[in-house]
C-alpha angles and dihedrals in degrees: 000000000000129000093268092053091048089052091050091049092051092046091049088052095047090050094053094243092112121046124229095247091053091044092051093046091052094046091050087059094055093114108028138342120217122228126177093274106017148034105231110214106222094173099058096097091057091048102040108014102253134058123260110291118218113233097208100193114105092010123110119240089249090054094050092048093046090055094041091052089057095042098053091052086071110019128057094205123051131172128200110192131192093020137125139242092257088058090048090055090057094045089051087063088061098038116024091193095059114125128216118219105189100185091053095036088228137137118212136193109187114175097144111064097170114144112242103162124101089214145353124296119218121213114196132181129198091215144004089259091062093058099093091061094042091048089054086056094044094050092046091052092048091050088054093057103268137134109237131198119193125212111181131191098012101136134148095260084079099020093177084073093067095035088057086060094055097112095044093049091055090059092064122095089209133008127211113198124188121196139159130187104051094347096230100143098082092056090050091050091044090058090053101050139052098215136078116295117201112204121209115190112209127209088240119128148062127297101291089054083074095211095305098322092111091052091044092053092046092052092048090054094049113144088208104101094211098057121104128174140224128194126292110289091356098143090150093057092048093052091046096051092042089054093054092048090049097045120122113249107258120208112216117231118231096188 
């Protein structure tokens, strides 16, 4: 709950449209709200710029729905990552406007479409196999109020493909690059642009790629100074950080 929501709550109580008991209950849940299996963090948007995101892997469908039901009461946009179509079916019974994105294995509820980015975020993949992770990054960035452009299958095995996108790459304010195998593409992109490049190693490749470890180490050792790295297959983390970098400067009101 941000300051504006607190002010609205206090005005509603003062006008008599919100009872004392209900006002007290909502204020008691400012930081988190307990459910049978989770503590739902309602203050995360105020602290970090976006509501709590549900990591679906390892959770039952009932647990995911339980958390989503609490989040959508307060947050217009909600993400559930690493989940499946069956869980989406249950979530859609709670929110009929929920979207299922099969490639990214992600559920998105996007009611607030206000643009909050200062520019456009580019999301690039080395190969088609990297798209699921990159799409998770793109969907996350869109949910956080950004314009996102996608460039797929532009890896170094055919380097003319990424070089053909040089002018377009230079228009982005942040670039997310997902690559598996040896993870070389972020370094190439880093050498072409003067903005932050967020490298996402993917677990794509043959045996010696060690499920993304080779790409991770290659990216960490990039000689391009503008490249930073998130964890293996962490498209969500890349999209989140790119959104914070791209966010318009907000002037706090002291009235």
